[in-house]
DSSP file (Angstrom, degrees, kcal/mol; ACC not computed):
  #  RESIDUE AA STRUCTURE BP1 BP2  ACC     N-H-->O    O-->H-N    N-H-->O    O-->H-N    TCO  KAPPA ALPHA  PHI   PSI    X-CA   Y-CA   Z-CA
    1    1 A X              0   0    0      0, 0.0     2,-0.0     0, 0.0     0, 0.0   0.000 360.0 360.0 360.0 138.8    2.1    9.6   19.9
    2    2 A X        -     0   0    0      1,-0.1     2,-0.1     0, 0.0     0, 0.0  -0.204 360.0 -88.4 -78.5 168.8    3.7    8.0   16.8
    3    3 A X        -     0   0    0      1,-0.0     2,-0.6    -2,-0.0    -1,-0.1  -0.441  33.3-129.6 -73.9 149.5    3.4    4.5   15.6
    4    4 A X        -     0   0    0     -2,-0.1     2,-0.2     0, 0.0    -1,-0.0  -0.910  24.7-135.7 -99.9 123.5    5.9    1.8   16.8
    5    5 A X        -     0   0    0     -2,-0.6     2,-0.3     1,-0.1     0, 0.0  -0.551  12.7-126.5 -81.6 141.5    7.4    0.0   13.9
    6    6 A X        -     0   0    0     -2,-0.2     4,-0.1     2,-0.2    -1,-0.1  -0.619  10.6-133.4 -82.8 144.4    7.7   -3.8   14.0
    7    7 A X  S    S+     0   0    0     -2,-0.3     2,-0.5     2,-0.1    -1,-0.1   0.655  92.7  69.6 -71.3 -12.7   11.1   -5.3   13.4
    8    8 A X  S    S-     0   0    0     29,-0.1    -2,-0.2     2,-0.0     5,-0.0  -0.913  89.9-121.2-109.0 126.8    9.5   -7.8   11.0
    9    9 A X     >  -     0   0    0     -2,-0.5     4,-1.6     1,-0.1     3,-0.5  -0.316  17.5-125.0 -65.4 149.1    8.0   -6.6    7.7
   10   10 A X  H  > S+     0   0    0      1,-0.2     4,-2.4     2,-0.2     5,-0.2   0.843 109.0  61.3 -63.8 -33.4    4.3   -7.2    7.1
   11   11 A X  H  > S+     0   0    0      1,-0.2     4,-2.2     2,-0.2    -1,-0.2   0.884 103.9  49.7 -61.9 -37.1    5.0   -9.0    3.9
   12   12 A X  H  > S+     0   0    0     -3,-0.5     4,-2.4     2,-0.2    -1,-0.2   0.895 109.7  50.9 -67.2 -39.6    7.0  -11.6    5.8
   13   13 A X  H  X S+     0   0    0     -4,-1.6     4,-2.3     2,-0.2    -2,-0.2   0.889 109.7  50.9 -63.9 -38.8    4.2  -12.0    8.3
   14   14 A X  H  X S+     0   0    0     -4,-2.4     4,-2.5     2,-0.2    -2,-0.2   0.923 110.5  48.8 -64.0 -44.4    1.7  -12.5    5.4
   15   15 A X  H  X S+     0   0    0     -4,-2.2     4,-2.4     1,-0.2    -2,-0.2   0.920 111.3  49.8 -61.6 -44.5    4.0  -15.2    3.8
   16   16 A X  H  X S+     0   0    0     -4,-2.4     4,-1.9     2,-0.2    -1,-0.2   0.909 111.8  48.0 -61.6 -42.8    4.3  -17.0    7.2
   17   17 A X  H  X S+     0   0    0     -4,-2.3     4,-3.1     1,-0.2     5,-0.4   0.921 113.2  47.2 -64.4 -44.2    0.6  -17.0    7.8
   18   18 A X  H  X S+     0   0    0     -4,-2.5     4,-1.9     1,-0.2    -2,-0.2   0.848 111.3  51.2 -69.0 -33.4   -0.2  -18.3    4.2
   19   19 A X  H  < S+     0   0    0     -4,-2.4    -1,-0.2    -5,-0.2    -2,-0.2   0.886 117.3  40.4 -66.6 -37.5    2.5  -21.0    4.5
   20   20 A X  H  < S+     0   0    0     -4,-1.9    -2,-0.2    -5,-0.2    -3,-0.2   0.909 130.4  24.1 -77.4 -43.7    1.0  -22.2    7.8
   21   21 A X  H  < S-     0   0    0     -4,-3.1    -3,-0.2     1,-0.3    -2,-0.2   0.615  96.7-137.2-101.4 -15.2   -2.7  -21.9    7.0
   22   22 A X     <  -     0   0    0     -4,-1.9    -1,-0.3    -5,-0.4    -2,-0.1  -0.487  62.6  -2.6  85.1-164.3   -2.8  -22.2    3.2
   23   23 A X  S    S-     0   0    0     -2,-0.1     2,-0.3    -4,-0.1    48,-0.2  -0.377  73.1-180.0 -65.0 136.4   -5.0  -20.0    1.0
   24   24 A X  E     -A   70   0A   0     46,-2.1    46,-3.6    -2,-0.1     2,-0.2  -0.909  30.1-109.7-131.9 158.5   -7.2  -17.5    3.0
   25   25 A X  E  >  -A   69   0A   0     -2,-0.3     4,-2.2    44,-0.3    44,-0.2  -0.526  41.2-105.0 -82.5 165.1   -9.7  -14.9    2.2
   26   26 A X  H  > S+     0   0    0     42,-2.1     4,-2.0     1,-0.2     5,-0.1   0.816 117.8  52.3 -64.1 -32.8   -8.7  -11.3    2.8
   27   27 A X  H  > S+     0   0    0     41,-0.2     4,-2.0     2,-0.2    -1,-0.2   0.900 110.5  47.3 -71.1 -39.8  -10.8  -10.8    5.9
   28   28 A X  H  > S+     0   0    0      2,-0.2     4,-2.3     1,-0.2    -2,-0.2   0.892 111.9  51.4 -66.0 -38.5   -9.4  -14.0    7.6
   29   29 A X  H  X S+     0   0    0     -4,-2.2     4,-2.5     1,-0.2    -2,-0.2   0.898 108.5  51.4 -63.7 -40.6   -5.9  -12.9    6.7
   30   30 A X  H  X S+     0   0    0     -4,-2.0     4,-2.5     2,-0.2    -2,-0.2   0.900 109.2  50.4 -63.3 -41.2   -6.5   -9.5    8.2
   31   31 A X  H  X S+     0   0    0     -4,-2.0     4,-1.9     2,-0.2    -2,-0.2   0.917 111.3  48.6 -62.3 -43.5   -7.7  -11.1   11.5
   32   32 A X  H  X S+     0   0    0     -4,-2.3     4,-2.2     2,-0.2     5,-0.3   0.915 111.9  49.2 -62.6 -43.6   -4.6  -13.3   11.6
   33   33 A X  H  X>S+     0   0    0     -4,-2.5     4,-3.5     1,-0.2     5,-0.8   0.909 110.0  51.3 -63.0 -41.9   -2.4  -10.3   11.0
   34   34 A X  H  X5S+     0   0    0     -4,-2.5     4,-0.6     1,-0.2    -1,-0.2   0.863 113.3  44.8 -64.9 -34.9   -4.1   -8.3   13.7
   35   35 A X  H  <5S+     0   0    0     -4,-1.9    -1,-0.2    -5,-0.2    -2,-0.2   0.841 127.9  27.1 -78.0 -31.8   -3.7  -11.1   16.2
   36   36 A X  H  <5S+     0   0    0     -4,-2.2    -2,-0.2    -5,-0.2    -3,-0.2   0.797 131.8  30.6 -97.2 -32.8    0.0  -11.8   15.4
   37   37 A X  H  <5S-     0   0    0     -4,-3.5     2,-0.3     1,-0.4    -3,-0.2   0.628 103.8-113.6-107.9 -18.3    1.3   -8.5   14.0
   38   38 A X     << -     0   0    0     -5,-0.8     2,-0.5    -4,-0.6    -1,-0.4  -0.730  69.9  -7.5 109.7-166.2   -0.7   -5.8   15.9
   39   39 A X        +     0   0    0     -2,-0.3     2,-0.4    -4,-0.1    -5,-0.1  -0.546  67.5 173.8 -73.4 116.0   -3.2   -3.3   14.6
   40   40 A X        -     0   0    0     -2,-0.5     2,-0.1   -10,-0.2    -6,-0.1  -0.988  21.1-140.0-124.9 130.0   -3.2   -3.5   10.8
   41   41 A X     >  -     0   0    0     -2,-0.4     4,-2.0     1,-0.1     5,-0.1  -0.466  23.2-116.6 -85.6 161.9   -5.7   -1.5    8.6
   42   42 A X  H  > S+     0   0    0      1,-0.2     4,-2.5     2,-0.2     5,-0.2   0.850 117.1  56.3 -64.4 -33.8   -7.4   -2.9    5.6
   43   43 A X  H  > S+     0   0    0      2,-0.2     4,-2.2     1,-0.2    -1,-0.2   0.905 106.6  48.5 -64.5 -42.4   -5.7   -0.2    3.5
   44   44 A X  H  > S+     0   0    0      2,-0.2     4,-2.3     1,-0.2    -2,-0.2   0.895 111.4  50.5 -64.4 -40.1   -2.2   -1.4    4.8
   45   45 A X  H  X S+     0   0    0     -4,-2.0     4,-2.8     2,-0.2     5,-0.2   0.935 110.2  49.5 -62.4 -46.1   -3.1   -5.0    3.9
   46   46 A X  H  X S+     0   0    0     -4,-2.5     4,-2.3     1,-0.2    -2,-0.2   0.902 110.6  50.5 -59.9 -41.8   -4.2   -4.0    0.4
   47   47 A X  H  X S+     0   0    0     -4,-2.2     4,-2.1     2,-0.2    -1,-0.2   0.926 112.9  45.3 -62.9 -45.4   -1.0   -2.1   -0.2
   48   48 A X  H  X S+     0   0    0     -4,-2.3     4,-2.4     1,-0.2    -2,-0.2   0.910 113.0  50.5 -65.2 -42.3    1.1   -5.0    1.0
   49   49 A X  H  X S+     0   0    0     -4,-2.8     4,-2.4     1,-0.2    -1,-0.2   0.886 109.4  51.3 -63.8 -38.1   -0.9   -7.5   -1.1
   50   50 A X  H  X S+     0   0    0     -4,-2.3     4,-2.4    -5,-0.2    -1,-0.2   0.928 111.6  46.6 -65.7 -43.7   -0.6   -5.3   -4.2
   51   51 A X  H  X S+     0   0    0     -4,-2.1     4,-1.9     1,-0.2    -2,-0.2   0.905 114.6  47.7 -62.7 -41.1    3.2   -5.1   -3.8
   52   52 A X  H  <>S+     0   0    0     -4,-2.4     5,-2.8     2,-0.2     6,-0.8   0.857 111.3  50.4 -69.9 -34.8    3.5   -8.8   -3.2
   53   53 A X  H ><5S+     0   0    0     -4,-2.4     3,-0.9     2,-0.2    -2,-0.2   0.900 110.5  49.0 -70.2 -39.6    1.3   -9.6   -6.2
   54   54 A X  H 3<5S+     0   0    0     -4,-2.4    -2,-0.2     1,-0.2    -1,-0.2   0.875 110.2  52.8 -64.0 -36.7    3.4   -7.4   -8.5
   55   55 A X  T 3<5S-     0   0    0     -4,-1.9    -1,-0.2    -5,-0.2    -2,-0.2   0.537 116.7-116.8 -76.1  -6.6    6.5   -9.1   -7.1
   56   56 A X  T < 5S+     0   0    0     -3,-0.9    19,-0.3    -4,-0.4    -3,-0.2   0.702  83.3 116.0  81.3  19.9    5.0  -12.5   -8.0
   57   57 A X  S   <S+     0   0    0     -5,-2.8    16,-2.4     1,-0.2    17,-0.5   0.847  76.5  19.9 -89.1 -38.2    4.8  -13.8   -4.4
   58   58 A X  E     -B   72   0A   0     -6,-0.8     2,-0.4    14,-0.3    14,-0.2  -0.886  63.5-137.9-129.8 160.4    1.1  -14.1   -4.0
   59   59 A X  E     -B   71   0A   0     12,-3.1    12,-2.2    -2,-0.3     2,-0.5  -0.963  14.9-164.3-112.3 135.9   -2.1  -14.4   -6.2
   60   60 A X  E     +B   70   0A   0     -2,-0.4     2,-0.3    10,-0.2    10,-0.2  -0.982  13.8 176.2-121.3 119.3   -5.2  -12.5   -5.2
   61   61 A X  E     -B   69   0A   0      8,-2.5     8,-3.5    -2,-0.5     2,-0.5  -0.916  31.7-111.6-124.5 151.3   -8.4  -13.6   -6.9
   62   62 A X  E     +B   68   0A   0     -2,-0.3     6,-0.3     6,-0.2     3,-0.1  -0.670  29.2 175.8 -85.0 126.3  -11.9  -12.4   -6.5
   63   63 A X  E     -     0   0A   0      4,-2.3     2,-0.3    -2,-0.5     5,-0.2   0.908  68.7 -25.2 -89.0 -61.6  -14.4  -14.8   -4.8
   64   64 A X  E >  S-B   67   0A   0      3,-0.9     3,-2.1     0, 0.0    -1,-0.4  -0.806  95.6 -54.4-138.9-179.9  -17.5  -12.7   -4.6
   65   65 A X  T 3  S+     0   0    0      1,-0.3     3,-0.1    -2,-0.3    -3,-0.0  -0.475 129.8   7.7 -63.4 119.7  -18.2   -9.0   -4.4
   66   66 A X  T 3  S+     0   0    0     -2,-0.4     2,-0.4     1,-0.2    -1,-0.3   0.396 113.8  93.7  90.0  -2.6  -16.1   -7.7   -1.5
   67   67 A X  E <   - B   0  64A   0     -3,-2.1    -4,-2.3   -41,-0.1    -3,-0.9  -0.984  48.1-179.2-126.7 134.6  -14.2  -11.0   -0.9
   68   68 A X  E     - B   0  62A   0     -2,-0.4   -42,-2.1    -6,-0.3     2,-0.4  -0.958  21.3-134.3-130.0 149.6  -10.9  -12.0   -2.3
   69   69 A X  E     -AB  25  61A   0     -8,-3.5    -8,-2.5    -2,-0.3     2,-0.5  -0.877  17.7-160.8-103.1 134.8   -8.8  -15.2   -1.9
   70   70 A X  E     +AB  24  60A   0    -46,-3.6   -46,-2.1    -2,-0.4     2,-0.3  -0.962  18.3 162.7-117.4 129.1   -5.0  -14.8   -1.2
   71   71 A X  E     - B   0  59A   0    -12,-2.2   -12,-3.1    -2,-0.5     2,-0.1  -0.986  38.7-104.5-143.9 153.9   -2.6  -17.7   -1.9
   72   72 A X  E     - B   0  58A   0     -2,-0.3   -14,-0.3   -14,-0.2   -15,-0.1  -0.459  17.7-143.9 -73.9 148.2    1.1  -18.1   -2.3
   73   73 A X        -     0   0    0    -16,-2.4   -15,-0.1    -2,-0.1    -1,-0.1   0.696  44.2-109.8 -84.3 -20.1    2.5  -18.6   -5.8
   74   74 A X  S    S+     0   0    0    -17,-0.5     2,-0.6     0, 0.0   -17,-0.1   0.156  99.1  83.8 111.0 -18.5    5.1  -21.0   -4.6
   75   75 A X        -     0   0    0    -19,-0.3     2,-0.4   -18,-0.2    -2,-0.1  -0.801  61.7-172.6-118.8  89.2    8.2  -18.8   -5.2
   76   76 A X              0   0    0     -2,-0.6   -19,-0.1     1,-0.2   -20,-0.0  -0.685 360.0 360.0 -87.9 134.6    8.5  -16.5   -2.1
   77   77 A X              0   0    0     -2,-0.4    -1,-0.2   -22,-0.0   -20,-0.0   0.461 360.0 360.0   6.4 360.0   11.1  -13.8   -2.3
């Protein structure tokens, strides 16, 4: 059976979560997305974060090995 697409893009869900909760690490953001958006893989999250970082919507910085902090830049789409 195929995937069911959400009518709301994942990038919009990420922006909403970060506006509501502030800066989060990538694992906490993934948990929030899974509870609000449905089943999201770490690979899908990385892909969305990379596109959003290139677009200047979020900053992703390394905290420790294997942990990253994600925060809004202040100018969302």
